[in-house]
N, C-alpha and C positions, 0 to 999 in steps of 0.2 A: 550690389557690390560689383565694381568694375574690375576687369582683368588687366593688370599692368603687364607690359611687355618691354623687353629691351630691343633697341634698334641696332641692327648689325652695321658694320662699316660699309658694306656694299650698298645698302640703302642710302647712306649719307653721300657716297660717291656719286650715285645716280642724280642727287640733288644739284650736282655741278655739271652734269654732262650737257652738251649742246647738241649732240648727234641723235640722241634718242629721247625725243620730247615726251613720248607716252610714258616711258619708264620715269622720267623726271617728274612728271606731274603725279604719278602714283606714289613715288618716293616722298615728294613733298606733303602729300596727303598723310602718309604714315608718320612722318616726322612731326607734323603739326597735330597729331592726335593727342588729346589731353592725357591719355594713359600711356604714352610712349616715354620711355626712359633711355638715356644714353650713358654709358659707363665712361669712366676716365680712359680705360684701355682702347675703347673705340674711338675716342677723340684723339688719342695719340696716333692710332693707325690712320685716322682720316688726315691729320696733319702731315704725316710722312707721305701718303699718297698724293695729297694736293701738291706737295713740294716736289716730289719725284716725278710723278706722271703728268701733272698739270703744269709743271714748271713755274709755280707761283713762288713769289718772294715770301720769305718768312713773315715779313710785316703784314702781307695780305693774308696769309694763313692765319696769323694771330687774330 
């Protein structure tokens, strides 16, 4: 039996960082794990963070 886990918004944000490559690689490994799950709430938080902090257009965020 595998242990499923939810990924927090902070982990997803690290997937987009360009400044902290070690954290980015670790975050990508977590996100790509077959037992990782992401909730709708976390996706909403990520979208807002990418728009506000990363200044991405909504089309890019989508």
